[in-house]
N, C-alpha and C positions, 0 to 999 in steps of 0.2 A: 381285809377283804370281806365283804358282807356275804352271808349265806342265805339261801332261800329258807323261808319258813316251811318246815316239813312236818306233816302229820295232821290228822283230823282234828286234834285238840287246838290247833292254831287257826282254825277257820272262825272268823268273827261271827258271833251269834247275831241274829237280826235284832234291830232295835224294837223296843216295845211300841205297839201301835202301828207298827209298820208291817241220705245214705249214698253212701258213696259206692261206686262200682269201679273205681280206678285203683289198681294195685299200688300206685305210687302215692296215694293220698295219705297224708300224715295226720290230718285233723278229721274228727267226726264233723261233717258239715251239717249245719242246721239252718238252712236259709229261712229268712223271715219274710213271708209274703202276707200282705194285709188280708184280714178276714179268712184265715186258714187255721187248720189244726193239723198237727203232725205228731208222730210217735216214733220213738227210737228205743232199741233194746241193746243193752251192753252189759259187760261184766267188768267191774273195777279191778285194777291190778296195782298192787303196791300202795305207796303213800302219795297224797296230794302235795303240791307245792303252791305257795302263794306269792303274788308279786303285783306290781303296779304297772300301768301302761299310760302312754299319752300319744297323741298324734301331732305331727308337725310337717310342714311343707318346706323343706330346705331349698334355698336358692331358686325358688320358683318352680321346682320340679314336682314330681308326684308326691302326694301326701303319704307319709310313712308312719308306721307304728314303732314306738320305742318301748323297751322294757326299762322301767325306772327303778334303780336301787332306792331303798328307803331313805338313804342320806341325801338323795337328790329331789325327793318329793316336794319339799317346801320351796326349793329354788324354782322348780317347774311351776308350782302354783303362783309364785311371785310374778311369773311371766304371763299369768292369766291363761295358761294352757290347762285344759281339762285333764284330770287324773282319774283313772278307774282302778279299782282293786279287783283282781281276778285270781282264779285258781285253776290248776291243771292237774290231770292225773292220766296215767296210761289206762286204756281199756281194751277189751276184746269187743270189736264191733260185730254184733250178731247178724247184721245184715250184709256183711262182707266176708265171705268164705271162699276158699280155693282148695279144691280137692279135700274137703272136709276139715280144713284148718281155718279157724277164725283169725283174721288179721288183727294186729295191734294198731291202735290209733292213740291220739291225744284228745281228750275231752277238755275243753277250756271254757269255763263259765264263771259267772259271778257267785258270790257267797250265797245268794238266794237259792241256787241249785245245790251247792256243796253242803249247805246246812242239812239237807236230807241225809247225806252220807255221814256227816258228823253226828247227828242224832242217833243214827243206827249204831255207830261205833260206841256211843255212850250207853245205849240202852239194851241192845240185844245180847243174849247169852245162849250158850249151848246147853245141853242137858246136864252138864257137870257144873254149870254156873260160871263158865269162862266167857269173857267177852268175845264176840265174833268180830274179827277185823274185816271190814267191808272189802278191802283189797287183798285179803289173805287167801290161803288155799281153800278155806271153807266158806268164803263169802257168797253172797247171793247175786243173781242176775238182777238187773234193774230195767224198768221202763221209764222213759222220760216223755211226758206229753207237753207239747208246746201249743198254746192257743194265742194267736195273734189277732187282736182287734184292728179296727181302722187306724187307731193310734198305736204305732209300734212300741212306744215307750210304756204302754200298759200290758205288754206281753206277759202271759202267765205261764209258769213252769210248774209241773207236778211230777215228782219222782216217786215211784213205788218200788219197794224191794220185793222181789219174787222169792221163790224157794231158794235155799242155799244150793249153790252149784259148784261143787269141787272142780278144780281144773281137770280137764280130760287129759289122757295120756299125751295126745298130740299137742295140747296147749302147754303142758308142762315141759315137753321137749322143746317147744319154741322158746319158752322162758329160760331154758337152760342153755340156749345157744350163745355163743360168743359173737356179738355183732361186729367185733373187730377182726375176726378170723377172715383170712383171705377168701375162703370158699363161700363165706356168708356175705361178704361185701358185694358180691355179684347179684344178690337177691334184692327185691324191692325193700325199702326201708321197713315196711310193715311186717316183713317176714324174716328179718335178720336176727331178731332176738330182742331182749329188753330195750326199751327206749330210755336213754339216759336224760331225764328231765333236767338234772343239774347242768349237764353239758349244753342242752338246748337253750335254757334260760340263763345265759351267761352274763352275769352282772358286769364283769370286768370289760367284756367286749362292748356291752350296751352303754356303759358309762363313757367309754371313749367316743362312741358315736354321738351321744348326747352333748359331750363337750365340744365336739367338732361341728355338729350340725345346728345346735341350738344355743348353748351357753356362750359360744365364742362370738355370737352376733351382738353388736352394740345396739342396734335398733331393730325392732320387730315391726313388720308391716301390720296394718290394722287387720288384714285378713288372717295373718298368722297368729295374732295375739288373742283373738276372740275365742272363748271356749266353744267347743263344738260337742253337742250331744250325740253320742254314738247310739247305734241300735242297742237294745238292752242286753243282748248276748255277745256284743262285740263281734258281730258276724263277719266284719271285714277281715278278721284274722284268717278265716278260712279262705276268703276269696283272693286277697291280694297282699296281705301283710307279710306273709312268708313265701318268698318265691322259690321255685325249684332250684335255682342256683344257690340260694342261701342254705337250703336244706342240704344240698350236696357239700357245701363248704363246712357245715357242722358235722355231718355224719359220714362224709366221704363217698 
């Protein structure tokens, strides 16, 4: 069984030359509207995970997103389906608080965003010369600016590390909660406790879906087989790739 690639050191370096107000929201939404600029503030929590995605429209239904295990990537490419490499990490969304508690979310973006976090992990040290873990207790807050031109595929992301921001007492209490405890299961997902990314991005479950929906087909229609360019931040993840029912199935 394959494992997610965990850790900042596993984020691929760039090649040379090259808010939500709903308590049930699981992802930090960053809609991409043409000719706009937006800004988000958050605090990284824990380690990032890396994975691949593709889109497919099974049996003429709604086009769906699939998490692709590394061992399936070439098989998906052979079917001329577009593959994207993405990363995810848990965050405290500074724009979404309730009674003084900042809610946990998932930030999911390409390597162009996560390389800012990787470089911080590699370069920044405290006064004693120890590396500062961006998602650790002494890590910083971040701002992420998104500039969308008329051509969305040229969207620019700029992430800036702010001052180190140790977890507050309330945030640490949230991180110490057991999300599987009966009393916490009644809370919104973003308030139950740590979000288990290993559980959310489940390769075994996704592999089964890929086998059933894509690889079991003998003939792909022309519409299915043509690669499709997604928005540069895979924005559809936030809007329709993960339904509320699926989230409930994963987290209960």
